[in-house]
N, C-alpha and C positions, 0 to 999 in steps of 0.2 A: 355670364352671371345673369340672373333674371332681374329686370328692371331696375337695377341698382348696381352701380359699378363697385369693384373691389375696394377702391379707396374709401368710398362712402360707407361701405358696410363695416370695414375694419375700424374706421373712426367711431362709427356709432357703437359698436361692441366695446370699443376701449373707453370711450368717454361716458356713455349711457348704460353700458352693461347689457343692452338687447338691441334688436332690430327686427321689425317685421318686414318680410319680404313678400309682397303680394304675387299670387299667381304662379308660384313655383311649380305647382302640378294642376293639370286640368282635372275638373271634377269627375269626369268619366274615366280617367285613368286610375282613380282611387277606389273605384267600385269593387273591383276584384280583391284589393287588400282589405277592405270592410268585410267582405264576404269570409275571407281566410282567417281574419282576426275573429269572426263571430264562431267559426267552426273550431278554433283552438281552444275555446273555453272548456271543451271536453277532454283535452290533452291532458295526460296524467301527470306530466312534469310541468305544466303551467299552472301557476298558483293564482286563483281567481278570489278577489275579495267580494263578498256579496252582502246584500242587505234585503230582507224579505224575499230572498231567493233570486234576486237579480244582481248581476255583476256589475261592479262600478270601477274596477281595476283589475288589470291583467299583468302579472309580473313574471319574470323569467322567459319571456317571450323572444328575446333575442337569439338564445342558444336552441330553443326547442320549437320555434316556428321558422322554418327555413325562409319563408316568404318575407319575414320581418328582417332577417339578416341580410337578404338580398336587397330589400327596398333601403336599407341604412347605407348601402354602398352605392346608391344612385349618384350619378355625376352631379345632379343638380344639389344634392346636399354635400357630397364630399368637396367639391370645388369651394364652396363657401366656407366649409369647416376648416379646409386646409389654408385658406387665405389668412386664417386667425391662428391656428395651431400649428401649422407647417405640415410638410409632408410626413407620412407616418401615422396621422390621425386615424383612429378607427373607433367604431362604435363599442362602448363598454356596457351599456345598459339600455334596455328600453321597456317602457311601460305603457299600456293603454289605459287613459283615463276616461270615464264616462259620467255623465249626469242625466238623469231623467226625473220625471215626477215622482217616481218611487225611491229613487236614490239621489236625492237633491242635497248633497253635502256641501261643507264649506270649509275652508282653511283660513286661519288667522295669518297676520303678516309673520314671515319667517324666511329664513335663508335655508337652503338645501346644504346640509352639513355631513352627509353620510355618503358612502359608496358602498355597492354590493360586491362581495367577493365569494369565490368558489368555496373557501375552506378557512375557519378561524385559525389564525396564527398570530400569537401574542408577540408584538413588536412594540419597542419604545414609541411613545407619542401616538400610537394608534389606539384609540379608545374614547368612550365606552363602546362596548359591542351590544348588538341587539339582533333579534330575529323578526323579519318582516315577511309574512306569508311563507315562513319556513326557510328563508334566504338570509345568510349571514350579512349583516351590515355593520359597518364601523365608521366612527368619526376619524378621519386621517388628519395629519398636519395640514394647515390651511393652504400650503402651496400645491397639494394635491388637487384640492377643490379649485384652485385658480387655474389648473391645467385643463379644466373641463369646459366644453361649450355644449349646451343643450339645443336640439332642435325640435320644436313642438309643431308637428304637422297636424293642420286642422282638417279633420275628416268630416266635420259638420260646421255650419256657419256658427260663429260664436261672437254675439254682440252684447250690448248692455243688459238686455233682458235675459240672456242665456248665460250668465256667470262668465264673461270674459275675464281673463286674468288681469289683474291690477299690479302695477309695479311702482318701485321708487327708483327713478332714473339716478345713476351714479353711486348708489349704495353699495354696489359690489366692490368698490374701489377702497372701502373702509375696512375690510377683512372681516374676520368673525366678530359679530356684534353681540353685546350684552343686552338683556331686556331693556334696560335703561336707555341704551343707545338706540335700540330699535324704536322705542317711543319717541326720542328725540326726532328721529327721521320722520315718522309718522306725523308729528306735531307741525312739521313744515308745510303740510298740505300741498306737496308737490307731486302727487301720484298721478299716474297715466294709466288710462284703460286701454288694454290691447285687443281692440276689436278685429276679428279676422273672419275672412270668407273661407269657403271650402277651397283647399289647395294653397293657402297662405301658409307660410312658415314663420313662427317666431323662434328667432335664435336669442338666447340668453345665458348669462353666466349664473351658475347655481348660487352664488353669493349675493345676487340681486335679491333685495328684498321685494317679496311678492304675496299676494293673498288671492283668495278666490270666494266670492260670496255664493249664497244660494241663488239659484235661477229664479226669477220672477215670473217668467213664462217657460217653465221647463220642457225642453225637448231633448232629443239626444244631443250631446255635446261631447263628441268623441275626439280625443286628442292622442295622437301617437307621440309620446315623449321619448326621444333618443338622445342618449349622452355620448359624447365623443372626447378622447384624450389621445395624446401622442406619448403619454408617460408610461413607463414600465414601472410597476409597483415593487418595492423592495422585499427582501427576505422570503421569498417563495410565495407572496400573496399574489392572487391572479383576479383580474376583474370578473365579477360574477354574472353580469348580463341580466 
């Protein structure tokens, strides 16, 4: 395990809901992946969200960009993921996020509450449903979200001036939060900025409260966000990727 032992890593994920592991990948080893992701923007099955003609999010890349699926199985990621989720954990979704001077977006404080699935199947406690870039998404029971660990692989340096992710440590343990509860967590003023260099990986629970402001000095801020779970979905539902 890279620069942090398994016990420390698992403890951080359990208590804080996140852990930054520095130097998981060498910058040079990510150049080919960046090139492949750039080329995938024109793939007919990859859903690209754009603003002023420039992409800022690529969805559906786990199943339709083989290099992403292969990368998600790298031992550097799987060993850490399995230390938390157990054997059998596999990638269930991947998204490429980017920010530039043209697409300098922001997100308010929130939890990730939805999963992507291949097909809409109505099941008790699954809903509401939505479409994001043509892909079915649904809010599952909270236990499903608690089964997920995300790995945010930094393809570019991401500091305070370039909209690093901000998190509220420990908020993942409170379950699904109401707007009032989110405001209460915010009022405590205990947020942490997750500054990362190229090749660093931020592992986090989706229920961890997080936000992302606009970059003050916008440059590429590419993050490959991969979600993992060892859970099989019920009733014929399949992870969507």
